[in-house]
SEVO-940142 format. One line per 2 residues: their letters; for each residue x, y, z of N, C-alpha, C, CB. Coordinates in steps of 0.02 Angstrom, whole numbers, plus 50000, padded with zeros to 5 digits. Glycine has a CB too. Layout:
N
A> X/Y/Z/X/Y/Z/X/Y/Z/X/Y/Z; ...
***
This chain:
128
XX> 49003/48074/48855/49077/48042/48856/49049/47968/48891/49146/48094/48913; 49062/47924/48889/49050/47861/48899/49050/47861/48981/49102/47815/48861
XX> 48996/47810/49020/48989/47805/49083/49041/47767/49120/48930/47782/49092; 49073/47727/49082/49155/47717/49117/49195/47754/49145/49197/47702/49083
XX> 49195/47810/49101/49253/47862/49099/49207/47897/49146/49283/47902/49021; 49158/47915/49199/49157/47954/49241/49169/47895/49319/49084/48002/49227
XX> 49156/47848/49305/49174/47807/49354/49253/47787/49357/49131/47750/49347; 49292/47787/49290/49348/47782/49314/49375/47865/49354/49390/47751/49252
XX> 49357/47922/49323/49345/47987/49361/49333/47963/49428/49282/48033/49333; 49306/47934/49456/49249/47960/49526/49319/47920/49574/49131/47906/49534
XX> 49339/47844/49536/49395/47797/49563/49463/47839/49577/49410/47735/49506; 49471/47867/49540/49539/47916/49547/49530/47986/49588/49565/47940/49469
XX> 49481/48005/49586/49471/48044/49628/49466/48012/49701/49419/48078/49606; 49438/47960/49723/49424/47945/49773/49488/47921/49796/49372/47908/49773
XX> 49531/47881/49758/49620/47880/49781/49661/47937/49805/49665/47863/49722; 49632/47973/49770/49668/48039/49788/49641/48072/49872/49646/48099/49719
XX> 49568/48067/49873/49548/48080/49931/49565/48043/49992/49492/48081/49925; 49584/47968/49983/49619/47926/50022/49653/47947/50045/49641/47885/50007
XX> 49714/47966/50010/49793/47981/50008/49806/48067/50038/49823/47972/49912; 49735/48082/50020/49713/48175/50070/49722/48145/50144/49597/48220/50060
XX> 49680/48089/50154/49639/48095/50219/49702/48065/50280/49555/48036/50213; 49732/48031/50222/49803/47979/50304/49843/48025/50274/49847/47862/50306
XX> 49856/48091/50248/49897/48135/50260/49949/48149/50205/49923/48118/50316; 49955/48108/50156/50017/48069/50100/50043/48155/50063/49965/47991/50013
XX> 49993/48196/50071/50001/48252/50019/49995/48318/50071/49935/48249/49950; 49996/48299/50117/50010/48362/50180/49929/48382/50211/50055/48451/50136
XX> 49942/48419/50248/49872/48445/50286/49859/48540/50258/49891/48437/50396; 49828/48567/50292/49795/48634/50302/49780/48640/50217/49851/48702/50344
XX> 49783/48698/50173/49740/48699/50130/49719/48614/50088/49769/48758/50085; 49768/48586/50075/49761/48535/50039/49712/48493/50063/49816/48507/50031
XX> 49701/48476/50138/49670/48422/50148/49583/48476/50174/49721/48364/50215; 49617/48558/50198/49532/48581/50233/49505/48620/50171/49531/48645/50319
XX> 49526/48618/50106/49503/48653/50047/49492/48613/49977/49552/48706/50036; 49552/48595/49976/49540/48554/49907/49521/48479/49921/49610/48553/49859
XX> 49534/48442/49964/49500/48397/49989/49406/48404/49990/49535/48396/50054; 49373/48459/49991/49317/48471/49993/49297/48477/49918/49305/48524/50036
XX> 49312/48512/49884/49327/48521/49796/49325/48457/49777/49404/48556/49766; 49358/48427/49784/49383/48365/49731/49314/48301/49780/49509/48337/49743
XX> 49294/48325/49827/49258/48274/49839/49166/48281/49819/49275/48262/49915; 49172/48363/49806/49124/48368/49747/49108/48352/49674/49121/48409/49742
XX> 49187/48365/49651/49215/48335/49584/49191/48259/49610/49312/48348/49565; 49204/48216/49633/49210/48149/49635/49124/48137/49650/49271/48120/49696
XX> 49069/48170/49688/49010/48171/49686/48991/48184/49608/48987/48217/49736; 48997/48220/49567/48985/48264/49523/48982/48186/49464/49051/48336/49517
XX> 49058/48143/49483/49072/48092/49418/49027/48052/49439/49148/48054/49402; 49015/48029/49492/48959/47981/49495/48898/47984/49489/48956/47958/49535
XX> 48864/48044/49492/48811/48077/49445/48807/48059/49390/48814/48137/49436; 48845/48096/49354/48852/48073/49280/48858/48021/49259/48892/48092/49251
XX> 48892/47970/49292/48910/47904/49282/48841/47885/49297/48971/47871/49325; 48795/47886/49344/48714/47880/49338/48697/47914/49277/48670/47915/49400
XX> 48701/47943/49227/48683/47955/49188/48629/48025/49184/48670/47900/49176; 48651/48047/49230/48624/48131/49251/48640/48193/49194/48670/48160/49328
XX> 48611/48229/49177/48639/48281/49149/48701/48325/49191/48582/48319/49134; 48733/48376/49142/48800/48391/49171/48762/48437/49229/48863/48432/49115
XX> 48723/48495/49208/48717/48542/49268/48658/48501/49324/48687/48628/49236; 48611/48448/49307/48589/48446/49368/48626/48375/49411/48508/48447/49360
XX> 48683/48382/49386/48745/48323/49434/48778/48374/49474/48819/48272/49380; 48796/48445/49436/48824/48485/49481/48799/48508/49535/48840/48525/49460
XX> 48733/48521/49536/48668/48554/49565/48674/48486/49637/48577/48552/49494; 48667/48431/49608/48660/48370/49656/48721/48391/49690/48658/48286/49622
XX> 48778/48359/49672/48844/48376/49716/48850/48415/49750/48891/48387/49694; 48847/48481/49746/48831/48530/49771/48795/48521/49826/48808/48564/49733
XX> 48718/48524/49807/48668/48505/49877/48699/48459/49917/48594/48472/49861; 48733/48407/49893/48748/48348/49945/48808/48389/49988/48779/48265/49903
XX> 48842/48416/49971/48907/48442/50027/48838/48484/50053/49000/48498/49992; 48822/48519/50049/48789/48569/50071/48737/48547/50140/48752/48597/50006
XX> 48730/48474/50110/48675/48452/50162/48728/48412/50212/48603/48397/50126; 48779/48382/50186/48825/48376/50246/48840/48406/50295/48868/48374/50237
XX> 48856/48472/50261/48897/48509/50309/48850/48542/50365/48940/48565/50269; 48780/48534/50334/48715/48555/50384/48719/48511/50443/48636/48544/50348
XX> 48727/48448/50437/48719/48383/50484/48795/48405/50523/48715/48290/50435; 48843/48443/50474/48908/48441/50540/48885/48501/50580/49005/48456/50509
XX> 48839/48545/50577/48811/48617/50598/48784/48583/50667/48743/48660/50538; 48733/48532/50655/48695/48516/50728/48750/48440/50747/48583/48494/50714
XX> 48810/48431/50722/48828/48398/50758/48808/48312/50770/48819/48436/50800; 48789/48309/50718/48760/48239/50694/48778/48171/50725/48777/48230/50627
XX> 48862/48183/50702/48897/48115/50712/48899/48126/50803/48989/48108/50663; 48908/48193/50844/48887/48155/50915/48834/48148/50933/48906/48177/50968
XX> 48759/48182/50897/48701/48166/50913/48696/48083/50909/48655/48205/50868; 48704/48045/50852/48707/47978/50847/48750/47917/50896/48727/47978/50786
XX> 48790/47974/50932/48822/47924/50962/48898/47882/50946/48775/47886/50961; 48902/47902/50878/48986/47884/50817/49031/47900/50864/49007/47941/50732
XX> 49081/47826/50861/49154/47834/50891/49182/47866/50841/49197/47769/50911; 49237/47940/50872/49272/47982/50837/49328/47931/50820/49291/48048/50874
XX> 49355/47936/50757/49383/47908/50696/49367/47841/50658/49442/47904/50709; 49276/47819/50676/49232/47777/50640/49241/47793/50580/49167/47779/50655
XX> 49227/47762/50532/49201/47781/50451/49154/47814/50445/49182/47731/50407; 49096/47799/50477/49031/47843/50475/49040/47917/50499/48976/47811/50522
XX> 49087/47915/50559/49085/47988/50606/49145/48026/50557/49114/47977/50711; 49202/48003/50505/49235/48016/50466/49193/48060/50403/49267/47957/50454
XX> 49151/48008/50373/49116/48030/50321/49065/48100/50338/49077/47965/50297; 49021/48093/50409/48999/48131/50414/49024/48205/50437/48967/48105/50433
XX> 49078/48192/50477/49129/48247/50498/49085/48289/50562/49150/48305/50423; 49109/48324/50594/49077/48354/50645/49118/48432/50648/49082/48302/50717
XX> 49122/48465/50604/49156/48523/50598/49116/48557/50563/49217/48521/50573; 49057/48597/50581/49045/48656/50527/49093/48696/50505/49003/48702/50547
XX> 49110/48725/50448/49131/48794/50428/49087/48819/50338/49233/48789/50423; 49101/48896/50371/49065/48910/50292/49098/48940/50247/49007/48952/50289
XX> 49158/48915/50256/49215/48903/50210/49208/48853/50149/49270/48879/50252; 49179/48787/50188/49176/48743/50162/49119/48752/50096/49167/48698/50213
XX> 49065/48777/50111/49012/48787/50069/49044/48829/49999/48952/48829/50112; 49098/48881/50015/49116/48898/49955/49146/48864/49922/49141/48940/49952
XX> 49174/48804/49957/49239/48747/49932/49197/48704/49877/49276/48685/50007; 49128/48691/49915/49087/48654/49871/49065/48682/49814/49037/48633/49900
XX> 49041/48742/49810/49028/48791/49752/49085/48770/49689/49040/48877/49781; 49145/48796/49727/49204/48792/49674/49197/48720/49656/49284/48813/49704
XX> 49197/48655/49678/49227/48597/49647/49144/48590/49609/49267/48525/49709; 49096/48609/49632/49061/48601/49575/49056/48615/49508/49028/48612/49586
XX> 49074/48697/49514/49094/48732/49464/49140/48708/49420/49112/48782/49484; 49203/48716/49435/49245/48664/49392/49236/48587/49372/49299/48661/49421
XX> 49229/48561/49412/49190/48489/49382/49131/48514/49314/49134/48445/49462; 49094/48542/49323/49035/48548/49274/49084/48584/49210/48958/48602/49309
XX> 49120/48632/49217/49171/48658/49176/49207/48624/49147/49205/48693/49199; 49236/48591/49174/49294/48524/49139/49237/48475/49094/49343/48458/49222
XX> 49182/48458/49136/49165/48410/49096/49109/48441/49019/49127/48353/49152; 49096/48501/49032/49093/48534/48977/49153/48543/48926/49072/48589/48996
XX> 49198/48578/48938/49263/48587/48901/49263/48509/48865/49337/48607/48958; 49279/48464/48896/49269/48373/48886/49222/48354/48816/49217/48335/48965
XX> 49162/48364/48860/49095/48362/48806/49116/48404/48732/49018/48408/48848; 49138/48442/48732/49123/48502/48687/49201/48485/48649/49108/48594/48734
XX> 49238/48451/48664/49300/48421/48630/49302/48366/48591/49343/48407/48671; 49241/48310/48636/49231/48249/48592/49168/48263/48543/49218/48179/48641
XX> 49141/48319/48561/49091/48323/48497/49128/48343/48431/49031/48380/48510; 49184/48390/48466/49217/48412/48394/49249/48371/48353/49265/48459/48399
XX> 49287/48329/48403/49319/48250/48353/49270/48209/48324/49360/48188/48400; 49212/48225/48342/49149/48172/48306/49116/48183/48243/49088/48167/48350
XX> 49127/48263/48253/49104/48306/48191/49149/48304/48144/49092/48376/48204; 49210/48294/48158/49268/48317/48103/49295/48235/48063/49350/48364/48157
***
């Protein structure tokens, strides 16, 4: 797929993430788990737009999530003295959750699978 498609996917997911963060779609599972899955899909799309191969993109997206979760474990936002509610505080977060690690794996796996499916369909269309 073209880079512009991945950028468009990233923009759409980013818009969804903002809606979730603002509470438009509710809380609970949607904000806590679906949001984590989508943020990894967002990173995957950005990495693919930067012309990284699919598997590398998935690994980098999942690793990014794990790194942020590790920073939450050590309460980096508090250590840096960030103001609660500030953009950087929200991006880094401050609450470690082992369940989030699972959501990151699911998000990376689903993004990779969806991309593989789309790439196979595109290849099949071009070969016929």
